[in-house]
C-alpha positions as CSV (number, residue, x, y, z in Angstrom):
1,M,5.2,43.4,-74.6
2,R,3.7,39.9,-75.9
3,I,1.6,37.6,-73.6
4,T,1.9,33.9,-74.3
5,Q,-0.8,31.7,-74.5
6,N,0.6,29.8,-71.6
7,T,0.9,32.6,-69.3
8,F,-2.2,32.5,-67.5
9,P,-2.3,28.5,-67.0
10,D,1.3,28.5,-65.6
11,S,0.4,31.2,-63.3
12,L,-3.1,29.8,-62.3
13,L,-1.2,26.3,-61.6
14,N,1.7,28.1,-59.5
15,Q,-1.1,29.7,-58.0
16,L,-3.1,26.7,-57.0
17,Q,-0.1,24.7,-56.1
18,R,0.5,27.6,-53.1
19,V,-3.1,27.1,-52.2
20,T,-2.8,23.4,-52.1
21,T,0.3,23.7,-50.1
22,K,-1.1,25.8,-47.4
23,M,-4.3,23.7,-47.2
24,N,-2.4,20.3,-46.9
25,R,-0.3,22.4,-43.9
26,L,-3.8,23.5,-42.2
27,H,-5.3,19.7,-42.8
28,E,-2.2,18.2,-41.0
29,Q,-2.2,21.1,-38.0
30,T,-6.0,20.3,-37.6
31,A,-5.4,16.5,-37.4
32,T,-2.4,16.4,-35.3
33,G,-3.0,19.7,-33.4
34,Q,0.8,20.7,-33.8
35,R,1.8,24.1,-35.4
36,I,5.2,23.2,-35.5
37,K,6.4,20.1,-37.6
38,D,9.9,21.2,-39.0
39,L,12.7,23.8,-37.7
40,A,12.0,25.9,-40.7
41,D,8.2,26.6,-39.3
42,D,9.5,28.6,-36.8
43,P,13.0,28.4,-35.9
44,T,12.9,30.5,-32.5
45,S,9.8,28.8,-31.3
46,V,11.6,25.1,-32.1
47,S,14.6,26.6,-30.0
48,R,12.5,27.5,-27.0
49,V,10.7,24.3,-27.3
50,L,13.7,22.2,-27.3
51,D,15.1,24.2,-24.4
52,M,11.9,23.1,-22.2
53,Q,11.9,19.8,-23.4
54,A,15.4,19.5,-22.1
55,E,14.2,21.1,-18.6
56,K,11.4,18.6,-18.4
57,T,13.7,15.7,-18.9
58,R,15.9,17.1,-16.1
59,L,13.0,17.3,-13.8
60,S,11.9,13.9,-14.7
61,Q,15.0,12.7,-13.3
62,F,14.7,15.2,-10.3
63,H,11.4,13.6,-9.6
64,R,12.4,9.8,-9.8
65,N,15.6,10.7,-7.4
66,A,12.9,12.4,-5.2
67,G,10.7,9.3,-5.3
68,R,13.5,7.4,-4.0
69,A,14.7,9.8,-1.5
70,L,11.3,10.3,-0.3
71,D,10.7,6.3,0.2
72,I,14.1,6.2,2.1
73,A,13.5,9.0,4.4
74,T,9.9,7.6,5.2
75,A,11.2,4.2,6.1
76,T,13.7,5.8,8.3
77,V,11.3,7.6,9.8
78,S,9.3,4.6,10.8
79,E,12.2,2.5,12.1
80,L,13.1,5.7,14.2
81,R,9.5,5.8,15.7
82,H,9.7,2.1,16.4
83,L,13.2,2.7,18.5
84,L,11.3,5.5,20.2
85,S,8.2,3.0,21.1
86,I,10.8,0.7,22.5
87,S,12.6,3.4,24.6
88,E,9.2,4.7,26.1
89,R,8.7,1.1,27.3
90,A,11.9,0.9,28.4
91,G,11.6,4.0,30.3
92,E,8.5,2.9,31.7
93,V,9.8,-0.5,33.0
94,A,12.7,1.7,34.9
95,V,10.4,3.7,36.7
96,L,8.2,0.6,37.5
97,A,11.1,-1.3,38.7
98,S,12.7,1.1,41.0
99,D,10.4,0.3,43.7
100,L,9.7,-3.4,42.9
101,H,11.7,-5.7,45.4
102,S,10.3,-9.0,43.8
103,P,13.0,-10.9,42.2
104,D,10.2,-12.8,40.1
105,G,9.1,-9.6,38.9
106,L,12.4,-8.1,38.0
107,M,13.2,-11.2,36.2
108,A,10.2,-10.7,34.1
109,Y,10.9,-7.3,33.2
110,S,14.5,-8.3,32.2
111,A,13.3,-11.1,29.8
112,E,10.6,-8.3,28.4
113,I,13.7,-5.8,28.0
114,N,15.6,-8.4,26.4
115,Q,12.9,-9.1,23.8
116,L,12.8,-5.4,23.2
117,L,16.5,-5.1,22.9
118,E,16.4,-7.8,19.9
119,Q,13.5,-5.9,18.0
120,A,15.5,-2.3,18.6
121,L,18.7,-4.2,17.1
122,Q,16.4,-5.7,14.4
123,S,15.1,-2.1,13.5
124,A,18.3,-0.2,13.8
125,N,19.8,-2.8,11.1
126,R,16.9,-2.5,8.9
127,E,17.3,-2.8,5.0
128,F,15.6,-1.1,2.6
129,S,15.7,-1.8,-1.2
130,G,18.7,-4.0,-0.4
131,G,20.8,-1.3,1.5
132,P,20.9,-0.6,5.2
133,L,18.9,2.5,6.5
134,F,21.3,3.5,9.4
135,A,24.8,2.5,8.1
136,G,25.6,5.8,5.7
137,T,27.5,4.5,2.7
138,G,28.5,1.2,4.2
139,G,27.3,-2.0,2.8
140,G,27.1,-3.9,6.0
141,P,25.2,-3.9,8.7
142,A,25.0,-0.7,10.8
143,F,25.2,-2.1,14.1
144,T,27.2,-5.3,15.2
145,P,26.4,-6.9,18.7
146,T,28.3,-8.6,21.0
147,R,26.9,-11.6,22.6
148,D,27.6,-13.7,25.6
149,A,27.5,-17.6,25.6
150,D,23.9,-17.8,25.8
151,G,23.3,-15.6,22.9
152,R,22.3,-12.4,24.6
153,I,23.6,-9.4,23.7
154,T,26.3,-7.6,25.8
155,S,27.3,-4.4,23.9
156,V,26.6,-2.9,20.4
157,A,28.9,-0.9,18.2
158,Y,27.9,1.2,15.4
159,T,30.1,-0.4,12.5
160,G,28.3,1.9,9.8
161,S,30.2,4.5,7.6
162,A,30.6,8.4,8.3
163,D,29.5,9.1,5.0
164,Q,25.9,9.6,3.7
165,A,24.6,9.0,0.1
166,A,22.9,12.1,-1.2
167,F,20.3,12.8,-3.8
168,K,20.1,15.4,-6.5
169,I,16.2,16.5,-6.2
170,S,16.5,20.0,-7.7
171,D,18.8,22.5,-9.3
172,G,20.0,23.4,-5.6
173,T,22.2,21.3,-2.9
174,P,21.9,17.6,-2.9
175,I,20.1,16.2,0.1
176,S,20.7,12.9,2.0
177,P,17.2,11.2,3.1
178,F,19.5,9.0,5.4
179,S,19.9,9.4,9.2
180,E,22.8,11.6,10.1
181,P,26.1,9.4,11.3
182,L,25.9,11.1,14.6
183,S,22.3,10.2,15.3
184,N,23.4,6.4,14.3
185,Q,25.9,6.5,16.8
186,R,23.7,7.8,19.5
187,I,21.3,4.9,18.3
188,A,24.1,2.3,19.3
189,G,24.3,3.9,22.8
190,F,20.5,3.5,23.0
191,L,21.0,0.0,22.4
192,N,23.5,-0.2,25.1
193,E,21.4,1.6,27.6
194,V,18.7,-1.0,27.1
195,A,21.1,-3.9,27.6
196,A,22.5,-2.1,30.8
197,L,18.8,-2.0,31.8
198,R,18.1,-5.8,31.5
199,D,21.1,-6.5,32.9
200,A,20.3,-4.3,36.2
201,L,16.8,-6.0,36.2
202,A,18.3,-9.3,36.0
203,A,20.9,-8.6,38.7
204,G,17.7,-7.0,41.0
205,D,20.0,-3.9,41.5
206,T,17.4,-1.4,41.6
207,A,19.5,1.4,42.8
208,V,21.6,1.5,39.7
209,I,18.4,1.4,37.8
210,A,17.1,4.4,40.0
211,S,20.4,6.1,39.9
212,T,22.3,5.6,36.4
213,V,20.2,3.6,34.1
214,R,16.9,5.7,34.0
215,Q,19.1,9.0,33.6
216,G,20.9,7.2,30.4
217,L,17.7,6.2,29.1
218,S,16.2,9.5,29.5
219,E,19.2,11.1,27.4
220,S,19.0,8.7,24.9
221,E,15.1,9.1,24.4
222,D,15.9,12.7,23.8
223,E,18.2,12.0,21.3
224,L,16.1,9.7,19.3
225,I,13.4,12.5,19.7
226,F,16.1,14.8,17.9
227,A,17.0,12.2,15.1
228,L,13.3,11.6,14.7
229,S,12.8,15.3,14.6
230,N,15.5,16.2,12.1
231,Q,14.5,13.1,9.5
232,G,11.0,14.7,9.6
233,A,12.6,18.0,8.3
234,V,14.3,16.3,5.5
235,Q,11.1,14.2,4.3
236,M,9.3,17.5,4.3
237,R,12.0,19.2,2.5
238,I,11.8,16.3,-0.3
239,E,8.2,16.7,-0.2
240,L,8.3,20.4,-1.0
241,E,11.0,19.9,-3.6
242,T,8.8,17.5,-5.0
243,A,5.7,19.7,-5.3
244,Q,7.6,22.6,-6.7
245,T,9.4,20.1,-9.4
246,R,5.8,18.7,-10.2
247,G,4.5,22.1,-10.8
248,R,7.1,23.5,-12.8
249,F,6.8,20.6,-15.0
250,T,3.3,21.2,-15.4
251,E,4.1,24.8,-16.4
252,L,6.9,23.6,-18.8
253,E,4.2,21.4,-20.5
254,R,1.8,24.5,-20.5
255,L,4.4,26.8,-22.4
256,I,5.6,24.0,-24.7
257,S,1.7,23.6,-25.6
258,T,1.5,27.3,-26.4
259,E,4.6,27.4,-28.7
260,A,3.8,24.1,-30.4
261,D,0.1,23.5,-30.5
262,V,-2.4,25.0,-32.9
263,D,-5.8,27.1,-31.8
264,I,-7.9,24.4,-33.3
265,A,-11.1,26.9,-33.8
266,Q,-8.6,29.5,-35.6
267,T,-7.2,27.0,-37.6
268,I,-10.5,25.2,-38.8
269,V,-11.5,29.1,-39.9
270,Q,-8.3,29.4,-41.8
271,L,-8.5,25.9,-43.6
272,T,-12.4,26.8,-44.7
273,Q,-10.8,30.1,-46.3
274,V,-8.1,28.4,-48.0
275,Q,-10.6,25.8,-49.3
276,N,-13.2,28.3,-50.2
277,A,-10.3,30.4,-52.2
278,Y,-9.3,27.2,-53.6
279,Q,-12.7,26.3,-55.2
280,A,-13.3,30.2,-56.3
281,S,-9.7,29.8,-58.2
282,L,-10.9,26.6,-59.8
283,Q,-14.1,28.3,-60.9
284,S,-12.9,31.4,-62.2
285,A,-10.0,29.4,-64.4
286,G,-12.6,27.3,-65.6
287,K,-14.3,30.2,-67.0
288,V,-11.7,31.9,-68.4
289,L,-9.7,28.8,-70.0
290,T,-13.0,28.0,-71.8
291,S,-13.0,31.3,-73.5
292,S,-11.0,32.5,-76.6
293,L,-10.0,36.0,-78.3
294,L,-13.1,35.2,-80.3
295,D,-15.2,35.9,-77.6
296,Y,-14.3,39.2,-77.3
297,L,-14.4,40.1,-81.2
298,R,-17.9,39.2,-81.6
């Protein structure tokens, strides 16, 4: 078989091109830290990385939803605690007034309870980010008062919705960070109990306070405690789901890094080896190409 004069140069050129391509790829991997640039580099790893990135996107949305839900739950807990503190003070006044016979003292207590009632109504109608906390999916005020000619609250009705907005914070069941509709209706009952205490104090009717009002306030306070406990459980669940989402997100980042990132130390070693091979090829080619058949016939 006849070997043409261009056989060796062509073979050398092809070899140098393959080495140069590999060297350039290793240079790029060292600079970017990424093992995969194109789908053809590793189709299986690319598929896994795309799946994990899609999951990261979903988890990011869950995290944003959970942040919003946690803010609402925290605000709701804060208002329930405020209502509970008002209930505790109203209960104290009811106990003190039961044995008080001074009309001036009873009127002073009545004025205090009236202010507490206004504070309680304001807290019950509190809005968060433009929406009421205790109105369910209703857009208006959660509680609507009826007032007398002097502007004093005579009764309070729950005018919110029986439905609740829920947030998808994980792959499980959506969770509502809002107070339950039944608890909201019981808040209206609590406000009416406070109004009854104020009226009984104004009328000097300590017998009604001792026999009826104190019992009603005690029951309303138990319901507030239950609502607060339930809301605290919701808040804890959101925090737990958030922690789990954050942990899974971190794990996905590690897995993606394992699939897509290069081992810098190993890549540098490979790059050095390829560069040495490239230099050796050039040196060998230089010696061979400068030789001729006459060198071997001498």
